[in-house]
C-alpha positions in Angstrom: 52.1 -178.1 23.4 48.9 -175.6 22.9 48.8 -172.1 23.5 47.5 -171.9 27.1 50.4 -174.4 28.0 53.0 -172.3 26.4 52.3 -169.4 28.8 51.6 -171.5 31.3 54.8 -173.3 31.2 57.1 -169.9 30.7 55.5 -168.5 34.3 55.8 -171.5 36.0 59.3 -171.5 35.4 59.6 -168.0 36.3 58.0 -169.0 39.5 59.7 -171.4 40.3 62.7 -169.4 40.7 61.2 -167.0 42.5 61.1 -164.3 39.8 57.8 -162.3 39.2 56.3 -162.5 35.1 54.0 -161.6 33.1 53.1 -162.2 29.5 51.4 -159.6 27.6 50.7 -158.6 23.9 53.4 -157.6 22.0 51.2 -154.8 20.4 51.3 -153.4 23.6 54.6 -151.9 22.7 53.2 -149.3 20.6 51.1 -148.3 24.3 54.4 -148.2 25.8 55.9 -145.8 23.4 52.5 -143.5 23.4 52.5 -142.7 27.0 56.4 -141.6 27.0 55.5 -139.5 23.9 52.2 -137.9 26.0 54.9 -137.2 29.6 57.1 -135.5 27.2 54.6 -133.3 25.6 53.5 -132.7 28.8 56.5 -131.2 30.0 56.9 -133.8 32.6 60.2 -135.7 30.8 63.7 -133.9 30.3 63.8 -133.0 26.7 67.6 -134.7 26.8 67.0 -136.9 28.9 63.9 -138.5 27.0 66.4 -138.1 23.9 69.5 -140.3 25.5 67.6 -142.9 27.3 64.4 -143.2 25.8 64.4 -142.3 22.4 66.2 -145.1 21.7 63.5 -147.6 22.6 61.7 -146.3 19.3 63.6 -148.8 16.9 63.4 -151.5 18.9 59.4 -150.9 18.9 59.3 -150.1 15.3 61.9 -153.5 14.7 60.3 -155.9 16.9 60.6 -159.5 15.0 57.8 -160.4 13.2 57.2 -163.8 15.3 57.0 -162.2 18.5 53.5 -162.7 20.2 54.1 -161.6 23.3 56.7 -159.3 25.6 58.0 -161.2 28.9 58.7 -158.8 31.7 60.4 -160.6 34.5 61.6 -159.1 38.0 65.0 -161.6 39.0 65.9 -160.3 42.4 69.3 -158.8 42.4 71.7 -158.3 45.5 73.5 -155.2 46.0 77.6 -155.3 45.7 80.1 -154.2 47.5 83.9 -153.7 45.9 86.8 -152.9 48.4 89.5 -150.3 48.0 92.6 -149.9 49.9 93.8 -146.4 50.3 95.8 -144.5 52.2 96.0 -147.4 54.6 92.2 -147.7 55.1 90.0 -150.6 53.2 86.9 -148.3 51.8 84.4 -150.8 50.8 82.0 -148.9 48.1 78.3 -150.6 47.0 77.2 -151.3 43.8 73.5 -151.3 43.7 71.4 -153.8 41.8 70.8 -153.8 39.0 74.5 -152.3 37.8 76.3 -155.7 37.3 76.5 -159.2 36.6 73.8 -158.6 33.6 74.6 -162.2 31.9 74.0 -164.1 35.4 71.1 -162.4 36.1 69.6 -160.4 33.2 68.0 -160.7 29.6 70.5 -164.2 28.3 70.2 -165.9 31.8 65.7 -166.0 31.0 66.7 -166.6 27.7 68.8 -169.7 28.8 65.4 -171.0 30.8 63.0 -170.6 28.5 65.3 -172.4 25.7 65.0 -175.4 28.3 61.3 -175.4 28.3 59.5 -178.4 27.3 58.8 -178.6 23.6 60.7 -178.7 20.2 63.5 -175.6 20.5 61.6 -174.8 23.8 60.8 -171.1 23.7 61.9 -168.4 21.6 63.1 -165.1 22.6 64.7 -162.1 22.0 65.7 -159.3 24.7 63.4 -156.3 24.0 64.8 -153.0 24.8 61.8 -151.1 26.2 61.0 -148.9 29.3 60.8 -151.9 31.7 59.3 -149.9 34.5 56.6 -148.4 33.0 56.1 -152.4 31.3 56.3 -154.0 34.8 53.9 -151.5 36.2 51.0 -151.3 33.3 51.3 -155.6 33.0 50.0 -155.0 36.6 53.3 -157.0 37.7 55.0 -154.2 39.9 53.8 -150.6 40.9 55.2 -147.3 41.3 56.7 -145.9 44.4 56.9 -141.6 44.4 60.7 -142.1 43.3 59.4 -143.5 40.3 60.9 -147.3 40.5 59.1 -149.9 40.3 58.0 -152.0 43.2 57.4 -156.1 43.0 55.3 -158.0 46.1 58.4 -159.8 48.0 61.3 -157.9 46.4 60.5 -154.7 46.7 63.0 -152.3 44.3 66.0 -154.8 44.6 65.3 -156.6 41.5 66.5 -156.2 37.9 64.1 -156.0 34.9 64.3 -158.2 32.5 62.4 -157.8 29.1 62.2 -160.2 25.7 60.0 -160.4 23.3 58.5 -164.4 22.4 56.5 -166.5 20.7 54.2 -168.1 23.6 50.8 -166.2 23.7 50.9 -163.6 26.1 48.6 -165.0 29.3 45.7 -163.1 29.2 46.0 -159.8 27.6 46.5 -157.9 31.2 47.4 -154.4 30.9 46.0 -151.4 33.1 46.8 -148.0 34.0 50.0 -147.7 36.2 49.5 -148.1 39.9 51.0 -146.1 42.5 51.8 -147.5 46.5 49.3 -146.1 48.7 52.1 -145.3 51.2 53.6 -143.2 49.0 50.9 -140.4 49.8 51.8 -140.0 53.3 55.3 -141.1 53.1 57.5 -138.5 51.4 60.8 -140.8 53.0 62.6 -140.9 49.5 62.1 -137.2 48.7 63.4 -135.7 52.0 66.6 -138.1 51.4 67.4 -137.3 47.6 70.1 -135.0 48.4 69.7 -133.7 44.9 66.0 -132.9 44.5 65.5 -135.2 42.2 62.0 -136.2 43.5 60.0 -133.6 43.2 57.6 -133.1 45.7 55.3 -130.9 43.5 54.9 -133.5 41.0 55.2 -137.3 40.2 57.6 -137.9 37.8 61.3 -137.7 39.1 63.5 -134.9 37.6 65.8 -137.5 36.4 68.2 -134.9 34.9 69.0 -134.1 38.4 69.7 -138.0 39.7 73.3 -138.9 40.5 73.1 -142.1 38.7 72.4 -139.9 35.4 75.6 -138.3 36.0 77.8 -140.9 36.7 76.7 -143.1 34.0 78.2 -139.7 31.7 81.6 -140.0 29.7 84.1 -139.3 32.5 85.1 -136.1 31.0 81.9 -134.6 31.3 81.6 -132.6 34.5 78.6 -132.5 37.0 76.7 -130.0 37.3 77.7 -126.5 39.0 74.5 -126.1 40.9 74.1 -129.8 42.3 76.1 -130.9 45.2 77.9 -134.7 45.1 79.5 -134.1 48.4 77.4 -136.9 49.7 78.3 -139.8 47.0 79.2 -142.6 48.6 79.1 -145.4 46.1 80.9 -146.6 43.0 78.3 -146.3 40.7 75.1 -145.2 41.5 72.7 -143.6 44.3 70.5 -145.8 46.6 69.4 -143.3 49.2 65.7 -143.4 47.8 65.2 -147.0 48.0 66.8 -147.8 51.2 64.7 -145.4 53.5 61.6 -147.0 51.6 59.6 -148.3 54.0 58.8 -151.0 51.6 62.2 -152.2 51.2 62.6 -152.4 55.0 65.1 -156.3 55.3 64.7 -157.0 51.5 68.2 -155.8 50.5 70.9 -158.6 50.0 74.2 -157.5 50.1 77.5 -159.8 48.4 81.0 -159.2 48.3 82.8 -158.7 45.0 86.0 -160.2 45.8 89.3 -159.5 47.0 89.9 -155.9 47.5 91.9 -153.8 45.0 95.7 -153.0 46.4 96.8 -149.4 46.9 98.8 -149.8 43.4 95.9 -150.6 41.6 93.8 -147.6 43.7 95.8 -145.7 42.1 96.3 -146.3 39.1 92.3 -145.7 38.8 92.6 -142.6 40.3 94.8 -141.7 37.1 92.4 -142.8 34.3 94.8 -145.2 33.3 93.0 -147.1 30.5 92.7 -150.8 30.2 96.0 -151.1 27.8 98.0 -149.8 30.8 97.0 -151.2 33.1 98.4 -155.0 34.4 97.3 -158.2 33.6 96.5 -159.0 37.0 94.4 -155.8 37.6 92.6 -156.9 34.6 91.4 -159.5 35.4 90.1 -158.7 38.8 88.0 -155.8 37.1 86.6 -158.4 35.0 86.0 -161.1 37.9 83.9 -158.0 39.6 82.7 -156.9 36.4 83.1 -153.8 36.5 85.8 -153.1 33.6 82.8 -151.4 31.7 83.1 -148.9 34.4 86.4 -148.0 34.0 86.2 -144.5 32.0 83.8 -143.5 34.6 85.7 -144.4 37.8 88.6 -141.8 37.9 85.8 -139.2 38.9 83.4 -141.2 40.6 86.0 -143.1 42.9 87.4 -140.1 44.0 84.8 -138.5 45.3 83.4 -141.6 47.1 86.8 -142.4 48.7 87.3 -139.0 50.0 83.5 -138.6 51.6 84.4 -142.2 53.1 87.6 -141.6 55.0 86.1 -138.1 56.2 82.6 -139.9 57.6 85.2 -142.7 58.9 87.6 -139.7 60.4 84.4 -138.2 62.2 83.2 -141.5 63.7 86.4 -142.0 65.2 86.8 -138.5 67.0 83.3 -138.6 68.4 
């Protein structure tokens, strides 16, 4: 199979599954790192956030496999997941936004399995590329930024999982452009008004990621929330999707799936007490694995307490009205 055939085969396989995809030259990874550095120097990025979340990309960029000819960026549609907990005589459903769970099923491992089955000797060689995916998606032309700094893809909005892989396939045409913003964001402002922690600053384009609830929820459970931020509105298992929910470009696009059986009152109580995996009953561990949330066990006590309290408070208010 020639170079043109390889690139076409890769992109066709993605499209057949309803995924958006682009192939760009592997050398473009250096442009991504350069742009992140420029944003840091212009004080558009918080230094602590950069060190924790963006600095690790440098290693992947510098140590890319020698055989890599291209970077494949893919947007896999990803539904939200509802996890249910029994608590104080109520069953409370807490939502997990897209991208937080089921990486094996919808992330780079699955994309790699698809590439390995393509025609040709050994399929397409591929390896997960730890890169700034939203920036890559927008610079490749596959996506456009929203005012909330999320990447929006035609047909799925921001409800997708971005996957990036180094491959030995050639790039399709070297497509690379300046990142674009959705035109309606200039006059909309829905996400700015909705964000309860002021992470989306009306005076600048880059969001203040260091304020975002998701940033703090993913920290170890013993790290307290900043005193100046009010998290009394928290209503999700983990993460926040308020800016996505009010976005006109996402209207009617979110799909929601049920994780499975609800956690019992006893199980919920054990999470709130902060029991470790070693202390939990085997059946509870199996349920955590089945729901793909075992890796959130450490942060569950803090997040779950606030979410349950707020959900029950809202339920009581609704009944009173």
